C-alpha positions as CSV (number, residue, x, y, z in Angstrom):
1,M,-41.7,17.4,15.4
2,R,-40.7,17.8,19.1
3,V,-40.9,14.9,21.3
4,P,-39.6,14.0,24.6
5,N,-36.3,12.2,25.0
6,A,-35.0,9.7,27.6
7,D,-33.3,12.5,29.6
8,G,-36.5,14.1,30.2
9,R,-35.9,17.1,27.6
10,T,-38.0,17.9,24.5
11,R,-36.0,17.9,21.3
12,G,-36.8,18.2,17.7
13,L,-37.3,14.9,15.5
14,A,-37.1,15.3,11.6
15,L,-39.8,13.3,10.3
16,A,-40.0,12.9,6.5
17,G,-42.5,10.1,5.8
18,E,-44.2,7.2,6.7
19,L,-43.6,3.4,6.7
20,A,-46.9,1.8,5.7
21,F,-47.4,-1.9,6.2
22,A,-50.1,-4.5,6.7
23,L,-49.8,-6.7,9.9
24,E,-52.2,-9.0,11.3
25,G,-54.9,-8.2,8.6
26,R,-54.7,-4.5,9.3
27,E,-53.0,-1.5,7.7
28,H,-50.5,0.5,10.0
29,T,-48.1,3.4,9.6
30,L,-44.9,4.7,11.4
31,Q,-43.6,8.1,10.9
32,A,-40.1,7.8,10.0
33,A,-37.0,10.0,9.5
34,V,-34.7,9.8,6.4
35,Q,-30.8,9.2,7.3
36,P,-28.1,10.9,5.2
37,D,-27.6,7.7,3.3
38,G,-31.5,7.4,2.3
39,T,-32.4,4.7,4.7
40,L,-35.4,5.2,6.9
41,W,-35.6,5.2,10.7
42,A,-38.7,4.9,12.9
43,V,-38.9,5.0,16.8
44,F,-41.8,2.8,17.8
45,A,-43.4,1.2,20.7
46,D,-46.0,-1.7,20.6
47,A,-48.0,-4.0,23.0
48,T,-44.8,-5.6,24.3
49,S,-43.0,-2.1,25.3
50,G,-42.2,-2.0,29.0
51,K,-43.4,-5.5,29.6
52,S,-41.7,-8.3,27.6
53,S,-39.5,-5.8,25.6
54,F,-37.8,-2.2,26.3
55,R,-40.2,0.7,26.2
56,F,-39.4,1.5,22.9
57,R,-37.1,0.5,19.9
58,F,-35.7,1.6,16.7
59,L,-36.6,0.2,13.2
60,Y,-34.4,0.9,10.1
61,A,-35.5,0.2,6.6
62,D,-33.7,0.5,3.3
63,A,-34.1,3.6,1.2
64,P,-37.3,3.3,-0.9
65,D,-37.1,2.1,-4.5
66,A,-38.2,4.3,-7.4
67,E,-41.7,3.4,-6.6
68,G,-41.4,4.3,-3.0
69,R,-41.4,0.8,-1.8
70,T,-39.2,-0.6,1.0
71,T,-39.3,-3.4,3.5
72,A,-40.3,-2.9,7.3
73,D,-38.7,-6.0,8.7
74,F,-39.3,-6.1,12.5
75,N,-36.9,-8.7,12.9
76,R,-34.3,-6.1,12.4
77,A,-35.7,-3.9,15.2
78,V,-32.9,-2.9,17.6
79,L,-32.8,-1.5,21.1
80,P,-32.1,2.1,21.3
81,P,-28.7,3.4,22.7
82,C,-30.1,4.5,25.9
83,A,-31.3,0.9,26.8
84,F,-27.5,0.3,27.4
85,A,-26.4,3.5,29.2
86,E,-28.3,6.6,30.5
87,H,-26.0,9.2,29.0
88,F,-27.3,8.5,25.5
89,L,-30.2,10.7,24.2
90,C,-32.8,8.8,22.6
91,P,-36.1,10.3,21.4
92,F,-39.2,8.6,22.5
93,P,-41.7,7.4,19.9
94,P,-43.7,10.4,18.1
95,P,-47.5,10.4,18.4
96,G,-48.9,7.7,16.4
97,N,-45.9,5.4,16.5
98,T,-47.2,3.0,19.2
99,L,-48.8,0.1,17.8
100,D,-51.7,-1.7,19.5
101,L,-50.4,-5.2,18.8
102,A,-47.3,-7.1,19.9
103,I,-44.2,-7.1,17.9
104,P,-42.3,-10.1,19.4
105,A,-39.3,-9.8,17.0
106,G,-36.0,-8.2,16.9
107,E,-34.1,-7.0,19.9
108,R,-36.3,-6.8,22.9
109,T,-34.4,-6.8,26.1
110,L,-31.0,-6.7,27.7
111,R,-30.0,-10.1,29.0
């Protein structure tokens, strides 16, 4: 999927699946890429983005088990490299990866 990047250009983002999870009594999904080691990587935004957190963050999850399960632990959400320096190329969240609820966990801002 082609998505805008922090440098203003559009580039491909190889999405290979979804992280599906329940939060605040509702089901949610994030489109994710598979890393060479099998771990999953999702670029997401939420209701805190651009307010009490950076405009988007990265979430990594372990490779799914034999039944396709893994853990989406938002305490492990991290700031993208472009939060630290403008020369890094960071993809923005793909369509559908903006959650309408606040995720007040993980790395949120530079201090």
